[in-house]
N, C-alpha and C positions, 0 to 999 in steps of 0.2 A: 654868559654868551660866550660860545666858542671862538677862537681865535678865525677857524674858516667861515663861519656865519656873518661875525662883526667885518670880514672884510669883503666877501660877496655882497652882503649890502652896500657897502659903500661902494664898491663896483656897480652898483647896478641904479645910484642916483646920479643925477647929471650934475652940471655945472664943473667950475675949477676944482680942483682937490690936491692935486700934487703940492701946490705952495703949503697948503696949510699940515700936509703928510708930512712934509719934510721937519716940520716942528716937533716931531716926535722923537726924531735923532737927539734933539736936546733933553730930552725924559726918560727916565728910566722904564724903557718900554716896555722890558720882559714883566716888570714890577705892576705896570697898570691893568687896571681892571678894565676890560673894552665894553663900554657901554653907549648907548646913544648919546648921553649925555657928553661922553666924549669929545663927539664932534664941537659941538658947541664952545668948549674949551678949548680946542684947535683953532678956532674961528671961523669954522664953516655958518653957514646963512642958517635963518631960522626954517626957511624953504628945504634945505637940505635934509635939515634934523626930520622934518615931517617925513621928506619922502625916504626918509632911511628907514623909519617906522612903519614904513606902510608899500613894502616893496613887495611884489609879486610873489606870494607863499608857493607857488607850486615852480616856476623859475628857481626860487631860492633853492628845493629841495634836489630839483635836478642837479644843481651845482654841487650842493654837500653828497649826494650819492655818486657824482663822480670822484671828487676827492676822494671820497671813501674807497674808492678801487685801488688793487697794489698798483704803485709807479706811477700812480698821479701825484702831482705837486699844485700848490700854490705858492711862487716863490715872491714874497711882497717886497718894496722898495725901502721898506725899513731893516728887512733880512740879512744876515751878515753872508749868506749864501748870492744874494742879488749881486748880479756881474758888474764889477767898481765901472770900468768901461761904460757900458749902459747906463748907470745911475748918474754918470756928470753928463751927460747929454742935457741939451736943455728940453726935450720933449721927453722925458724918460717914461715909460709908463708906469702905471702906478703898482702895479703886479703883471707877474706872468705864471700863466698856464704850462705847465709842462709834464708830459708823459714819455717816459723813459729816463734815463740819467740826467738830472739838475746840476750835477758838477760840472757837466760839459760847457754849460756858457760862462764860465769863468777862464776856461782852455784857452789858448791862443785862435785866433779864429781869421780864416780869409774868408770875404764874401764872393761869391760867383755868380753872375747874374747875365741874362743878355736875351736873344729872341725866343720866343715862341714859335716863331714859324723859320726855322734856322735850317740855314746850308749844310752840305754835306763837310764844309770845311770849318764851319762854327763847331758842327758835332765833332771831329777829330780832334780839335785844339780843346775843346772843353775838356773833353774825356781823358785826352793827356795830360792836360796841365791841375786837372784834379786829382787825377792817381797818383803824378810823381809829388805835386802839394802834400795830399794826405799821408802820402809814406815819409815825406819830411815833417812832419808832426804838427803839421797845423790842420784844425779841426778846420771841415769845409763846410759853410753856412750857406744856406739857401731859402727858395721860396715855394719849393714844391713843385710849382709851374710845369706845366709841357714846355717841351724843348732843351733849352740851355739848362735850363733848373736841374730838371729831373736828371738830364745826362750829367754834371756834376755831383749830384748825390751819388748816382750808380760809379762815375769815377772814385769816389772816396773810396766807397765798399769795395769796389773792385782790389783796391790795394792796401784793404785790411785797416784803413782809418776810420776816424769817425766823421760822421757828418750833424749836422742839425738844420730842421728844418723849421723856417716861420713861416706861418699859416696865418690866410686873410679870412677866418673862419672860426669857430668854436675846434677844440680838439674830437667832438664827438661827431662833427662834420665835416669830415675831410673835403678837400676841393683842391683838384678835381678828384671827382671820384675814380676816374682812370688810373688815379695813382694812390690807391689804397693800397695796393700789393707793395709798393715801394715805401709808402710810411710804415709797413710791418716790417721790413725789410731793413729799416733804418733803425727800428726799434730792437729788431733779433740782433744787429750788431752790435749793439750798446751805443748809439745814436738818441737824438732828442727832436722830439715834434713840440715848437712852442708859439702859443697865442697869448693875445693880451685879451682874447674874447671871450666872455664867458662861452663856455662848454657846449654849450647846443643852441650857438648863434649859428646862424646859417650865412655862407658869405655873400657880399653884397659889393657891390663896384667899387665904392669910395674905400672901403677896407684895404685893398690891394695897395693903393697909392702909402697908407698909411702903415703899413706894415714893413715898409721897407726900410723905414728910419730904424727900425730895430736891428734888420738885415744887416745895416752897414754899422751900427751904435755899438753892437757887439763884437764885431770884428776890426781888426789893426787896419784893417785895408780893403777894397773893394776891388775886383777884378771883370771888367765886360770883355766879355766875348763877342757877341753880335748883337749891335744896337741901331734900328732905324732912328731918325730924327727925332719922332715922337714916342720913342719908347719907354715904358713903363722903368729900364733899367737905368736909363737915364736921371731918373727923379732918385732911384738911389744913389746914383755918383754925386747928386746934388748935395742929397743929405751928408755922404760922407765927407765933403769937402765943407759943409757947416759944423761940422763934427770932428771936424781938425784930422780924416782919417786920409791915410795914401789912397788913391784913386789910378789903377793901371788899366790898360786898354791895348786889345791884342789888334794890329792892324789887320786889315783885310784887303780883298783885291778893288783894284781901281773899278770904281764905274758899280759895285757891289750896292745896291739899296742895304742890304742888310748891315754893312759897314760904316755907314752915313754918320751915323752917332758915335761910332769908336772916334774915327777921323777926327770928328769934331772935339770931342774929349781932347783926343791926344794936340789940337792946335790950340787948344785952351789949357795944356800944361800938364794931363797926365802923363802918368809915367809909360813911354812905350814900352811892351816888353817882347820878346821874341823867343824866350824861353823860360822854364820856373826858376832857373837861377837868377833870374833878373829879379824878380820879386822878392826872394830870400834874403839877397844881399841888401838890397835895400832894408826891410826888415831888419835883419841883422846889424844895420847901422848903429842901433837901440836897443836888440835884444840878443843874445848869445846864447839861445837854447837851442837854437835850428841848426842840424847837422845837415851839411850841403853834401857830404858824401853820401847823404841816404840817398839821393837825387837817382833815378838809372841815366839811362842814355838820352843823349835831347835829340833826338828822331824817334817822332812817333809810329815810322813805318817798324820800328824793331820793338814796338808795346802793343802789344795787339787790343782791338776794341774792346770792352767788356760789356756784355748786354746790351743789345739794341731795344729799341721801346717794345715792351713784350704789346702780346693782343690786345690786353684790355687799354693800353693807351692807346696803340691804333683806331680801335673803335671811337674813341672817345671824342678822335680828331671829325668823326662825323656825327654829333651831336647837335640839339637843334637843328635837323632839316627841315622843319616845319619852319621856323624861326626865318631861316636863308632863303626860302620861297618868296618871303615877302621884300627880301632887299633886292634893288636892281640896279641898273648900272647907271641911275641918274640918282643924284641925292634924294633919299626919303627919310625924314622928320621919325624921331623913335617915336614918340606918339603914334602914328601911322602905323607902323611895324605893329606896334603891340593892340593896336584895333583891328588890323588884318589878322593878328594869329590870335586875338582872343586872349592877350595875357596880361597880367596886371602889370604895373609898370615896373614893381623891383623884379618879379619877373626876366622882364624884358631887358631892364639894364644889367641883369649880369649875363643872361644870355650872348646880347649883345658884345659884352665885355669879352666872353671867351672866343668869340667869335672871332674878332677884332684879334686878338693876342696868339689866334690860332692862324689868322693872316686870311680869313676869307672874305673879312669885311677889312673897312677901312672909315674912318669919322672924317668928313669933310663939312665947309659952310654948308648949313641947308640939312644935315642928317648921315645917314651912313651911305655907301656905294659898295655894291660887293666888286670883289678881284679876283675870285674862283668861279 
């Protein structure tokens, strides 16, 4: 059995796995013969052993075919090139699928996250900070989502820097579809697309909070640009704190709903930052590889914004109009929305998440309400 097949089978079984895989560190892993029986030696259950031998063969072949393509990689927890920062987190992923340059995962990174329904203020500062920090030598890591994520990726590209996108789907099912072009630009510029999910796994609502621990776990710190009080960006900040990472927040205008979350972070002790050098100086207290002189002028009006949302991204903001038609201004339960739209529960969950994060609806007690 090849290394790739063994790990793919392992990823396809259920139950606890990392605690047993850690035991491989004490063995001569490179000399081991990878078989199903090795699972029993490591402490996996009989049920997991049976699952390993009975995985879906079609799904297994899809994974193997994906890995056979150029610039496609599977970086496992045991591999030397698995990023050490992430390996030392409590819930490190068992393996990472990587499209592009796998070496980027071990370079010094800063995560940039924020609202999908962003303001001009958020756009301005996300673009400026990402360009300046990428120019200073940091890899900019984010989630490829609409809004601040996409702006941060583009800012890094505009300055000639490297950016890494962590997906909440398999790498052959890029989500959102409106960022297919951006994903290709990341690869063309020497960046990386990363996911812990099997290559053909579709996006699911519960995958997005889960992937946030990888965004923070790969990074030296997390910069939150704009975030409402119930924003997914605050989940990333929470993971960062649990992982011992620095948390940075840009203050926003008083009264701005988009800044309520960032102001709350600052009140709880996050580093208030007003310019990129604030972040560099804090990180440089323990690291000496960043060059402050590489930073440009500390005035965004002197550094033109690069590449606003392309037409595909604008079109994607209008996605799921049929579902949106079934969300009113009074709370409507998700199951009722699904019945009205004649969609499965999984499709409704994904579409409601996208509409919520685009700012078209919001979740309240009793369901969802329309806000646009």
